[in-house]
py3Dmol code that shows the C-alpha trace and the ligand (Angstrom):
import py3Dmol

protein = """\
ATOM      1  CA  MET A   1     -23.021  21.641  -0.394  1.00  0.00           C
ATOM      2  CA  VAL A   2     -26.282  19.749   0.080  1.00  0.00           C
ATOM      3  CA  PHE A   3     -26.566  17.379   3.209  1.00  0.00           C
ATOM      4  CA  THR A   4     -29.165  15.058   4.115  1.00  0.00           C
ATOM      5  CA  ASN A   5     -30.107  14.798   7.880  1.00  0.00           C
ATOM      6  CA  LYS A   6     -27.671  11.720   8.424  1.00  0.00           C
ATOM      7  CA  LYS A   7     -24.895  13.447   6.467  1.00  0.00           C
ATOM      8  CA  LEU A   8     -25.262  16.705   8.222  1.00  0.00           C
ATOM      9  CA  TRP A   9     -24.958  15.031  11.692  1.00  0.00           C
ATOM     10  CA  THR A  10     -22.016  12.914  10.508  1.00  0.00           C
ATOM     11  CA  PHE A  11     -20.427  16.116   9.159  1.00  0.00           C
ATOM     12  CA  LEU A  12     -21.075  17.974  12.540  1.00  0.00           C
ATOM     13  CA  ALA A  13     -19.705  15.062  14.510  1.00  0.00           C
ATOM     14  CA  CYS A  14     -16.722  15.110  12.240  1.00  0.00           C
ATOM     15  CA  CYS A  15     -15.850  18.847  12.705  1.00  0.00           C
ATOM     16  CA  LEU A  16     -15.862  18.415  16.381  1.00  0.00           C
ATOM     17  CA  MET A  17     -13.561  15.426  16.120  1.00  0.00           C
ATOM     18  CA  ALA A  18     -11.426  16.925  13.547  1.00  0.00           C
ATOM     19  CA  VAL A  19     -10.772  19.794  15.963  1.00  0.00           C
ATOM     20  CA  GLY A  20     -10.038  17.214  18.733  1.00  0.00           C
ATOM     21  CA  LEU A  21      -7.842  15.058  16.625  1.00  0.00           C
ATOM     22  CA  SER A  22      -5.922  17.590  14.665  1.00  0.00           C
ATOM     23  CA  SER A  23      -3.588  18.238  17.557  1.00  0.00           C
ATOM     24  CA  CYS A  24      -2.728  14.767  18.434  1.00  0.00           C
ATOM     25  CA  ARG A  25      -3.105  12.457  15.476  1.00  0.00           C
ATOM     26  CA  ALA A  26      -0.710  14.255  12.954  1.00  0.00           C
ATOM     27  CA  GLY A  27       2.918  13.854  13.487  1.00  0.00           C
ATOM     28  CA  HIS A  28       6.406  14.537  11.985  1.00  0.00           C
ATOM     29  CA  VAL A  29       8.287  11.480  11.627  1.00  0.00           C
ATOM     30  CA  ALA A  30      12.036  10.915  11.227  1.00  0.00           C
ATOM     31  CA  ALA A  31      13.119  11.029   7.300  1.00  0.00           C
ATOM     32  CA  LEU A  32      15.091   9.041   5.111  1.00  0.00           C
ATOM     33  CA  PRO A  33      18.720  10.440   4.718  1.00  0.00           C
ATOM     34  CA  GLY A  34      18.490  13.799   2.875  1.00  0.00           C
ATOM     35  CA  GLN A  35      14.638  13.932   2.828  1.00  0.00           C
ATOM     36  CA  THR A  36      12.060  15.516   5.132  1.00  0.00           C
ATOM     37  CA  PHE A  37       8.535  14.654   5.010  1.00  0.00           C
ATOM     38  CA  THR A  38       5.409  14.602   7.227  1.00  0.00           C
ATOM     39  CA  CYS A  39       2.771  11.940   7.431  1.00  0.00           C
ATOM     40  CA  ALA A  40      -0.314  10.907   9.659  1.00  0.00           C
ATOM     41  CA  PHE A  41       0.076   8.196  11.999  1.00  0.00           C
ATOM     42  CA  PRO A  42      -1.684   4.899  11.173  1.00  0.00           C
ATOM     43  CA  ALA A  43      -5.382   4.682  11.867  1.00  0.00           C
ATOM     44  CA  ALA A  44      -5.168   2.046  14.585  1.00  0.00           C
ATOM     45  CA  ILE A  45      -8.956   1.646  15.282  1.00  0.00           C
ATOM     46  CA  PRO A  46      -9.917  -1.588  17.250  1.00  0.00           C
ATOM     47  CA  VAL A  47     -12.148  -3.934  15.254  1.00  0.00           C
ATOM     48  CA  GLY A  48     -15.924  -2.829  15.802  1.00  0.00           C
ATOM     49  CA  VAL A  49     -15.080   0.777  16.701  1.00  0.00           C
ATOM     50  CA  ARG A  50     -15.525   3.684  14.337  1.00  0.00           C
ATOM     51  CA  GLN A  51     -13.902   7.169  14.512  1.00  0.00           C
ATOM     52  CA  GLY A  52     -12.685   9.818  12.536  1.00  0.00           C
ATOM     53  CA  VAL A  53      -9.085   9.388  11.199  1.00  0.00           C
ATOM     54  CA  TYR A  54      -6.693  11.120   8.806  1.00  0.00           C
ATOM     55  CA  HIS A  55      -5.502   9.499   5.589  1.00  0.00           C
ATOM     56  CA  SER A  56      -2.438  10.611   3.690  1.00  0.00           C
ATOM     57  CA  VAL A  57      -3.285   9.958  -0.128  1.00  0.00           C
ATOM     58  CA  ALA A  58      -0.908   7.359  -1.662  1.00  0.00           C
ATOM     59  CA  PRO A  59      -0.245   6.935  -5.447  1.00  0.00           C
ATOM     60  CA  GLY A  60      -3.112   5.678  -7.374  1.00  0.00           C
ATOM     61  CA  GLU A  61      -5.473   6.086  -4.509  1.00  0.00           C
ATOM     62  CA  THR A  62      -9.089   7.506  -5.363  1.00  0.00           C
ATOM     63  CA  VAL A  63     -11.861   8.667  -3.269  1.00  0.00           C
ATOM     64  CA  TRP A  64     -13.679   5.480  -4.132  1.00  0.00           C
ATOM     65  CA  ARG A  65     -10.828   3.348  -2.915  1.00  0.00           C
ATOM     66  CA  ILE A  66     -10.191   5.266   0.163  1.00  0.00           C
ATOM     67  CA  ALA A  67     -13.904   5.072   0.891  1.00  0.00           C
ATOM     68  CA  ARG A  68     -13.758   1.274   0.548  1.00  0.00           C
ATOM     69  CA  MET A  69     -10.750   1.052   2.820  1.00  0.00           C
ATOM     70  CA  TYR A  70     -12.614   2.841   5.845  1.00  0.00           C
ATOM     71  CA  GLU A  71     -16.276   1.711   4.701  1.00  0.00           C
ATOM     72  CA  VAL A  72     -17.360   5.288   4.499  1.00  0.00           C
ATOM     73  CA  ASP A  73     -19.579   6.959   1.759  1.00  0.00           C
ATOM     74  CA  ALA A  74     -17.353   8.523  -0.846  1.00  0.00           C
ATOM     75  CA  ASP A  75     -19.537  11.521  -1.161  1.00  0.00           C
ATOM     76  CA  ILE A  76     -19.141  12.397   2.578  1.00  0.00           C
ATOM     77  CA  ILE A  77     -15.253  12.145   2.012  1.00  0.00           C
ATOM     78  CA  LYS A  78     -15.478  14.474  -0.947  1.00  0.00           C
ATOM     79  CA  GLU A  79     -17.725  17.043   0.840  1.00  0.00           C
ATOM     80  CA  ILE A  80     -15.874  17.203   4.079  1.00  0.00           C
ATOM     81  CA  ASN A  81     -12.603  17.448   2.289  1.00  0.00           C
ATOM     82  CA  ASN A  82     -13.845  19.863  -0.264  1.00  0.00           C
ATOM     83  CA  ILE A  83     -12.693  17.657  -3.071  1.00  0.00           C
ATOM     84  CA  LYS A  84     -13.696  19.101  -6.629  1.00  0.00           C
ATOM     85  CA  ASP A  85     -12.150  16.530  -8.751  1.00  0.00           C
ATOM     86  CA  VAL A  86     -12.261  12.979  -7.547  1.00  0.00           C
ATOM     87  CA  THR A  87     -10.198  11.672 -10.428  1.00  0.00           C
ATOM     88  CA  ASP A  88      -7.120  13.837  -9.449  1.00  0.00           C
ATOM     89  CA  LEU A  89      -6.279  13.335  -5.817  1.00  0.00           C
ATOM     90  CA  GLU A  90      -2.858  14.976  -4.965  1.00  0.00           C
ATOM     91  CA  ILE A  91      -0.334  12.318  -3.549  1.00  0.00           C
ATOM     92  CA  GLY A  92       0.391  13.163   0.173  1.00  0.00           C
ATOM     93  CA  LYS A  93      -2.882  15.191   0.405  1.00  0.00           C
ATOM     94  CA  ARG A  94      -4.191  14.758   4.132  1.00  0.00           C
ATOM     95  CA  LEU A  95      -7.928  13.666   4.054  1.00  0.00           C
ATOM     96  CA  TYR A  96     -10.235  13.443   7.052  1.00  0.00           C
ATOM     97  CA  ILE A  97     -12.323  10.412   7.103  1.00  0.00           C
ATOM     98  CA  PRO A  98     -15.284  10.653   9.449  1.00  0.00           C
ATOM     99  CA  ASP A  99     -16.751   7.662  11.322  1.00  0.00           C
ATOM    100  CA  ALA A 100     -14.142   5.405   9.821  1.00  0.00           C
ATOM    101  CA  ALA A 101     -14.165   1.583  10.361  1.00  0.00           C
ATOM    102  CA  ARG A 102     -10.835  -0.069  10.975  1.00  0.00           C
ATOM    103  CA  ARG A 103      -8.895   0.354   7.676  1.00  0.00           C
ATOM    104  CA  LYS A 104      -8.608  -2.728   5.416  1.00  0.00           C
ATOM    105  CA  ASP A 105      -6.635  -3.449   2.411  1.00  0.00           C
ATOM    106  CA  VAL A 106      -8.484  -3.169  -0.938  1.00  0.00           C
ATOM    107  CA  ILE A 107      -7.067  -5.648  -3.388  1.00  0.00           C
ATOM    108  CA  THR A 108      -8.685  -5.492  -6.826  1.00  0.00           C
ATOM    109  CA  LEU A 109      -8.257  -8.464  -9.328  1.00  0.00           C
ATOM    110  CA  TYR A 110      -8.510  -7.684 -12.899  1.00  0.00           C
ATOM    111  CA  PRO A 111      -9.196 -10.517 -15.257  1.00  0.00           C
ATOM    112  CA  GLY A 112      -6.405 -11.174 -17.941  1.00  0.00           C
ATOM    113  CA  ARG A 113      -3.443 -13.555 -19.023  1.00  0.00           C
ATOM    114  CA  LYS A 114      -0.774 -11.015 -18.554  1.00  0.00           C
ATOM    115  CA  TRP A 115       0.605 -12.330 -15.243  1.00  0.00           C
ATOM    116  CA  GLU A 116       2.556 -15.540 -15.191  1.00  0.00           C
ATOM    117  CA  TYR A 117       5.144 -14.784 -12.247  1.00  0.00           C
ATOM    118  CA  MET A 118       5.341 -13.166  -9.032  1.00  0.00           C
ATOM    119  CA  ILE A 119       8.516 -11.559  -7.917  1.00  0.00           C
ATOM    120  CA  ILE A 120       9.157 -10.806  -4.240  1.00  0.00           C
ATOM    121  CA  HIS A 121      11.440  -7.880  -3.391  1.00  0.00           C
ATOM    122  CA  HIS A 122      12.739  -6.147  -0.258  1.00  0.00           C
ATOM    123  CA  SER A 123      13.133  -2.321  -0.317  1.00  0.00           C
ATOM    124  CA  ALA A 124      16.628  -2.593   1.246  1.00  0.00           C
ATOM    125  CA  THR A 125      15.583   0.383   3.392  1.00  0.00           C
ATOM    126  CA  GLY A 126      14.602   0.359   7.024  1.00  0.00           C
ATOM    127  CA  ARG A 127      11.591   2.578   6.238  1.00  0.00           C
ATOM    128  CA  GLY A 128       9.401   3.469   3.391  1.00  0.00           C
ATOM    129  CA  ASN A 129       6.003   3.378   1.732  1.00  0.00           C
ATOM    130  CA  SER A 130       4.373   3.587  -1.696  1.00  0.00           C
ATOM    131  CA  SER A 131       4.598   7.411  -1.790  1.00  0.00           C
ATOM    132  CA  GLU A 132       8.328   7.382  -0.800  1.00  0.00           C
ATOM    133  CA  PHE A 133       9.227   4.762  -3.385  1.00  0.00           C
ATOM    134  CA  ASN A 134       7.218   6.743  -5.894  1.00  0.00           C
ATOM    135  CA  ARG A 135       9.194   9.672  -5.348  1.00  0.00           C
ATOM    136  CA  ALA A 136      12.595   7.960  -5.475  1.00  0.00           C
ATOM    137  CA  HIS A 137      11.524   5.988  -8.727  1.00  0.00           C
ATOM    138  CA  LEU A 138      10.347   9.128 -10.488  1.00  0.00           C
ATOM    139  CA  LYS A 139      13.761  10.517  -9.679  1.00  0.00           C
ATOM    140  CA  ARG A 140      15.401   7.759 -11.590  1.00  0.00           C
ATOM    141  CA  GLY A 141      13.259   8.761 -14.580  1.00  0.00           C
ATOM    142  CA  TRP A 142      10.866   5.913 -14.204  1.00  0.00           C
ATOM    143  CA  LYS A 143       6.995   6.340 -14.496  1.00  0.00           C
ATOM    144  CA  GLY A 144       6.528   6.298 -10.647  1.00  0.00           C
ATOM    145  CA  VAL A 145       6.725   3.458  -8.094  1.00  0.00           C
ATOM    146  CA  GLY A 146       8.012   0.305 -10.084  1.00  0.00           C
ATOM    147  CA  TYR A 147       6.374  -2.178  -7.972  1.00  0.00           C
ATOM    148  CA  HIS A 148       2.697  -3.456  -8.045  1.00  0.00           C
ATOM    149  CA  PHE A 149       2.185  -3.851  -4.534  1.00  0.00           C
ATOM    150  CA  ILE A 150       4.003  -2.618  -1.312  1.00  0.00           C
ATOM    151  CA  ILE A 151       3.750  -4.492   1.874  1.00  0.00           C
ATOM    152  CA  ASP A 152       4.566  -1.647   4.765  1.00  0.00           C
ATOM    153  CA  ASN A 153       6.538  -2.254   7.901  1.00  0.00           C
ATOM    154  CA  GLY A 154       4.774   0.417   9.994  1.00  0.00           C
ATOM    155  CA  THR A 155       6.932   3.233   9.149  1.00  0.00           C
ATOM    156  CA  CYS A 156       6.126   6.413   7.265  1.00  0.00           C
ATOM    157  CA  GLY A 157       2.454   6.577   8.459  1.00  0.00           C
ATOM    158  CA  LYS A 158       1.394   3.008   7.383  1.00  0.00           C
ATOM    159  CA  ASP A 159       0.435   0.127   9.335  1.00  0.00           C
ATOM    160  CA  ASP A 160       2.807  -2.818   9.753  1.00  0.00           C
ATOM    161  CA  GLY A 161       1.588  -5.346   7.089  1.00  0.00           C
ATOM    162  CA  GLN A 162      -0.545  -2.907   5.222  1.00  0.00           C
ATOM    163  CA  ILE A 163      -0.812  -3.805   1.601  1.00  0.00           C
ATOM    164  CA  GLU A 164      -0.594  -0.762  -0.654  1.00  0.00           C
ATOM    165  CA  THR A 165      -1.608  -1.155  -4.395  1.00  0.00           C
ATOM    166  CA  THR A 166       0.282   0.972  -6.789  1.00  0.00           C
ATOM    167  CA  PRO A 167      -0.766   2.811  -9.833  1.00  0.00           C
ATOM    168  CA  ARG A 168       1.017   0.267 -11.965  1.00  0.00           C
ATOM    169  CA  TRP A 169      -1.380  -2.520 -10.688  1.00  0.00           C
ATOM    170  CA  ILE A 170      -4.490  -0.267 -11.032  1.00  0.00           C
ATOM    171  CA  LYS A 171      -3.586   0.289 -14.681  1.00  0.00           C
ATOM    172  CA  GLN A 172      -2.342  -3.377 -15.059  1.00  0.00           C
ATOM    173  CA  ALA A 173       0.878  -1.809 -16.590  1.00  0.00           C
ATOM    174  CA  ASP A 174       4.248  -3.404 -16.773  1.00  0.00           C
ATOM    175  CA  GLY A 175       6.375  -3.022 -13.568  1.00  0.00           C
ATOM    176  CA  ALA A 176       9.960  -1.562 -13.219  1.00  0.00           C
ATOM    177  CA  HIS A 177      11.340  -4.012 -10.783  1.00  0.00           C
ATOM    178  CA  CYS A 178      12.942  -6.818 -12.565  1.00  0.00           C
ATOM    179  CA  LYS A 179      14.381  -6.527 -16.054  1.00  0.00           C
ATOM    180  CA  ALA A 180      15.910 -10.055 -15.919  1.00  0.00           C
ATOM    181  CA  GLY A 181      13.929 -12.644 -17.800  1.00  0.00           C
ATOM    182  CA  GLY A 182      11.430  -9.930 -19.088  1.00  0.00           C
ATOM    183  CA  MET A 183       9.698 -10.133 -15.676  1.00  0.00           C
ATOM    184  CA  ASN A 184       8.612  -6.321 -15.836  1.00  0.00           C
ATOM    185  CA  SER A 185       5.994  -7.288 -18.341  1.00  0.00           C
ATOM    186  CA  LYS A 186       4.940 -10.754 -17.018  1.00  0.00           C
ATOM    187  CA  GLY A 187       5.760 -10.643 -13.210  1.00  0.00           C
ATOM    188  CA  ILE A 188       3.647  -9.065 -10.420  1.00  0.00           C
ATOM    189  CA  GLY A 189       6.141  -7.079  -8.500  1.00  0.00           C
ATOM    190  CA  ILE A 190       5.597  -7.393  -4.600  1.00  0.00           C
ATOM    191  CA  CYS A 191       7.899  -5.442  -2.442  1.00  0.00           C
ATOM    192  CA  LEU A 192       8.175  -5.669   1.388  1.00  0.00           C
ATOM    193  CA  VAL A 193       9.465  -2.705   3.228  1.00  0.00           C
ATOM    194  CA  GLY A 194      12.663  -3.687   5.048  1.00  0.00           C
ATOM    195  CA  ASN A 195      16.254  -4.865   4.660  1.00  0.00           C
ATOM    196  CA  PHE A 196      16.137  -8.664   5.019  1.00  0.00           C
ATOM    197  CA  SER A 197      19.919  -8.946   4.727  1.00  0.00           C
ATOM    198  CA  ARG A 198      19.842  -7.764   8.286  1.00  0.00           C
ATOM    199  CA  ASP A 199      16.499  -7.432   9.600  1.00  0.00           C
ATOM    200  CA  LYS A 200      13.465  -9.896  10.005  1.00  0.00           C
ATOM    201  CA  VAL A 201      10.094  -9.939   7.871  1.00  0.00           C
ATOM    202  CA  SER A 202       7.677  -8.811  10.594  1.00  0.00           C
ATOM    203  CA  PRO A 203       4.841 -11.315  11.334  1.00  0.00           C
ATOM    204  CA  ARG A 204       2.163  -8.993  10.022  1.00  0.00           C
ATOM    205  CA  GLN A 205       3.952  -8.403   6.867  1.00  0.00           C
ATOM    206  CA  MET A 206       4.378 -12.294   6.483  1.00  0.00           C
ATOM    207  CA  ASP A 207       0.582 -12.851   7.054  1.00  0.00           C
ATOM    208  CA  SER A 208      -0.119 -10.024   4.320  1.00  0.00           C
ATOM    209  CA  LEU A 209       2.278 -11.615   1.895  1.00  0.00           C
ATOM    210  CA  VAL A 210       0.898 -15.073   2.241  1.00  0.00           C
ATOM    211  CA  TYR A 211      -2.631 -13.582   1.857  1.00  0.00           C
ATOM    212  CA  LEU A 212      -1.707 -11.452  -1.192  1.00  0.00           C
ATOM    213  CA  VAL A 213       0.168 -14.247  -2.965  1.00  0.00           C
ATOM    214  CA  ASN A 214      -2.418 -16.862  -2.340  1.00  0.00           C
ATOM    215  CA  ARG A 215      -5.172 -14.400  -3.705  1.00  0.00           C
ATOM    216  CA  LEU A 216      -3.068 -13.553  -6.754  1.00  0.00           C
ATOM    217  CA  ARG A 217      -2.039 -17.016  -7.632  1.00  0.00           C
ATOM    218  CA  LYS A 218      -5.475 -18.558  -7.511  1.00  0.00           C
ATOM    219  CA  PHE A 219      -6.850 -15.888  -9.540  1.00  0.00           C
ATOM    220  CA  TYR A 220      -4.211 -15.849 -12.307  1.00  0.00           C
ATOM    221  CA  ARG A 221      -3.479 -19.591 -11.899  1.00  0.00           C
ATOM    222  CA  ILE A 222       0.189 -18.857 -11.233  1.00  0.00           C
ATOM    223  CA  PRO A 223       2.279 -22.083 -10.491  1.00  0.00           C
ATOM    224  CA  LYS A 224       4.151 -22.091  -7.119  1.00  0.00           C
ATOM    225  CA  LYS A 225       7.486 -22.447  -8.916  1.00  0.00           C
ATOM    226  CA  ASN A 226       6.906 -19.105 -10.671  1.00  0.00           C
ATOM    227  CA  ILE A 227       6.768 -17.360  -7.190  1.00  0.00           C
ATOM    228  CA  MET A 228      10.321 -16.315  -6.642  1.00  0.00           C
ATOM    229  CA  GLY A 229      12.618 -13.837  -5.194  1.00  0.00           C
ATOM    230  CA  HIS A 230      14.180 -11.203  -7.361  1.00  0.00           C
ATOM    231  CA  GLY A 231      17.662 -12.679  -6.916  1.00  0.00           C
ATOM    232  CA  ARG A 232      16.378 -16.127  -8.232  1.00  0.00           C
ATOM    233  CA  VAL A 233      15.403 -14.864 -11.596  1.00  0.00           C
ATOM    234  CA  PRO A 234      18.069 -16.096 -14.052  1.00  0.00           C
ATOM    235  CA  GLY A 235      20.284 -13.236 -15.012  1.00  0.00           C
ATOM    236  CA  ALA A 236      19.375 -10.999 -12.112  1.00  0.00           C
ATOM    237  CA  ARG A 237      22.508 -10.345 -10.062  1.00  0.00           C
ATOM    238  CA  THR A 238      20.937  -9.143  -6.585  1.00  0.00           C
ATOM    239  CA  GLU A 239      20.566 -10.671  -3.132  1.00  0.00           C
ATOM    240  CA  CYS A 240      16.961  -9.229  -3.233  1.00  0.00           C
ATOM    241  CA  PRO A 241      14.933  -9.869  -1.001  1.00  0.00           C
ATOM    242  CA  GLY A 242      17.772 -10.428   1.315  1.00  0.00           C
ATOM    243  CA  ALA A 243      19.685 -13.435   2.604  1.00  0.00           C
ATOM    244  CA  THR A 244      17.525 -14.063   5.830  1.00  0.00           C
ATOM    245  CA  PHE A 245      14.242 -13.927   3.790  1.00  0.00           C
ATOM    246  CA  PRO A 246      12.236 -16.911   5.430  1.00  0.00           C
ATOM    247  CA  TRP A 247      11.527 -18.926   2.334  1.00  0.00           C
ATOM    248  CA  LYS A 248      10.763 -22.123   4.107  1.00  0.00           C
ATOM    249  CA  ARG A 249       8.214 -20.536   6.327  1.00  0.00           C
ATOM    250  CA  PHE A 250       6.586 -18.482   3.465  1.00  0.00           C
ATOM    251  CA  ARG A 251       6.379 -21.513   1.098  1.00  0.00           C
ATOM    252  CA  ALA A 252       4.958 -23.688   3.838  1.00  0.00           C
ATOM    253  CA  ARG A 253       2.079 -21.366   4.126  1.00  0.00           C
ATOM    254  CA  LEU A 254       0.986 -21.278   0.403  1.00  0.00           C
ATOM    255  CA  ASP A 255      -2.273 -22.814  -0.055  1.00  0.00           C
ATOM    256  CA  ARG A 256      -2.067 -26.142  -2.165  1.00  0.00           C
TER     257      ARG A 256
END
"""
ligand_1 = """\
1
ZN
Zn 14.408 -6.461 -5.942
"""
view = py3Dmol.view(width=600, height=400)
view.addModel(protein, "pdb")
view.setStyle({"model": 0}, {"cartoon": {"style": "trace"}})
view.addModel(ligand_1, "xyz")
view.setStyle({"model": 1}, {"stick": {}})
view.zoomTo()
view.show()
């Protein structure tokens, strides 16, 4: 391991912080019925402050992507966490991120003509994140999490309103979220964690949804009429994303 002076000081500072943080930042959280899992608490760093945090690797995340999320040098993350193969990060692996900025969502846009629709879903569960849905969808025999984006609700170690990009988006692959209308191959699947047949979309989830949808629709030139709930797709027999989903409020916030 070769350190420059700056890297060495960062490394030493991180070791000290890691010792101090390891006892208080990791926690065991309640699991979905029949499941047990441990995840780190969200990195709730105030804007402008930098500090060491733990990050649990989600499906599709690379060292490069995580480095961008926290504005940290990818080499430092690699060295401190003793990562040999940056292309093969284990899902759920807990990484220490030294001197991290407040986490930001990294949304990559890929040029192409594949996407003509956006389909909004809810998870119909009170809790979840990309890793949890990945596990559940693998069990169904699918190629991992079926959506392209997940908007978290502050459970399972993720921030309220955090946008997770899944491997299907990174690979620009078909989704497994809406068979009706052939939407899996032409519709971007966005899932909000929650059950909006009984719960409310949180204000942060709504902010993130509006931000994500506006970015995607401008880039791919998707007309507003092609942004719809799963249940509105002809042939789909579902209430998804829930009877109380605030469509009026959402549509009013889409850019012209
Ligand atoms: Zn759905």
